[in-house]
C-alpha positions as a Markdown table, in Angstrom:
| # | Residue | x | y | z |
|---|---|---|---|---|
| 1 | Met | 16.0 | -73.0 | 35.7 |
| 2 | Ser | 13.6 | -73.5 | 38.0 |
| 3 | Asn | 10.6 | -75.7 | 37.3 |
| 4 | Thr | 8.3 | -73.5 | 39.8 |
| 5 | Thr | 5.3 | -71.9 | 38.5 |
| 6 | Glu | 4.5 | -68.5 | 39.4 |
| 7 | Tyr | 0.8 | -67.5 | 39.0 |
| 8 | Ser | -1.3 | -64.1 | 39.1 |
| 9 | Gly | -2.6 | -62.9 | 42.6 |
| 10 | Asn | -5.7 | -63.4 | 40.7 |
| 11 | Pro | -7.2 | -66.4 | 42.7 |
| 12 | Gln | -9.6 | -67.4 | 39.5 |
| 13 | Asp | -6.9 | -67.1 | 37.4 |
| 14 | Thr | -4.8 | -69.3 | 39.8 |
| 15 | Ala | -7.5 | -71.8 | 39.9 |
| 16 | Ile | -7.9 | -72.1 | 36.0 |
| 17 | Ala | -4.1 | -73.0 | 35.7 |
| 18 | Leu | -3.9 | -75.5 | 38.5 |
| 19 | Phe | -6.7 | -77.1 | 36.9 |
| 20 | Leu | -4.9 | -76.9 | 33.4 |
| 21 | Gln | -1.7 | -77.8 | 35.3 |
| 22 | Asp | -3.3 | -80.7 | 36.4 |
| 23 | Glu | -4.6 | -81.9 | 32.9 |
| 24 | Asn | -8.2 | -81.3 | 34.0 |
| 25 | Ala | -9.3 | -79.7 | 31.3 |
| 26 | Asp | -12.5 | -81.9 | 30.9 |
| 27 | Lys | -13.6 | -81.0 | 34.5 |
| 28 | Leu | -12.6 | -77.3 | 33.7 |
| 29 | Thr | -15.2 | -77.6 | 30.7 |
| 30 | Asp | -18.3 | -79.0 | 32.5 |
| 31 | Ile | -17.5 | -76.1 | 35.4 |
| 32 | Leu | -17.5 | -73.3 | 32.8 |
| 33 | Val | -20.8 | -74.9 | 31.0 |
| 34 | Asp | -22.7 | -75.2 | 34.4 |
| 35 | Ala | -21.9 | -71.5 | 35.2 |
| 36 | Leu | -23.0 | -70.4 | 31.7 |
| 37 | Asp | -26.3 | -72.3 | 31.9 |
| 38 | Asp | -26.9 | -70.8 | 35.3 |
| 39 | Ala | -26.1 | -67.0 | 33.6 |
| 40 | Phe | -28.8 | -68.1 | 30.7 |
| 41 | Arg | -31.1 | -69.3 | 33.0 |
| 42 | Ile | -30.8 | -65.8 | 35.6 |
| 43 | Leu | -31.0 | -64.0 | 32.2 |
| 44 | Ser | -33.7 | -65.8 | 31.1 |
| 45 | Glu | -35.6 | -65.6 | 34.3 |
| 46 | Glu | -35.0 | -61.9 | 34.4 |
| 47 | Leu | -36.6 | -61.4 | 30.9 |
| 48 | Ala | -39.3 | -62.8 | 31.9 |
| 49 | Thr | -40.6 | -60.9 | 35.0 |
| 50 | Arg | -39.6 | -57.3 | 32.8 |
| 51 | Ser | -42.7 | -56.0 | 31.6 |
| 52 | Leu | -42.5 | -55.2 | 28.1 |
| 53 | Asn | -43.2 | -51.4 | 27.1 |
């Protein structure tokens, strides 16, 4: 049995797997929260500039 871990071809999945393998879950959480904050900010700005009919 090998200790080699094989990752999927998706680079995002690979990056997440490496964070978890290195026990950097807190850092990964911070990155994901920042990404969600950016997404909500962008949506908020888009809704504010869109005229309501």
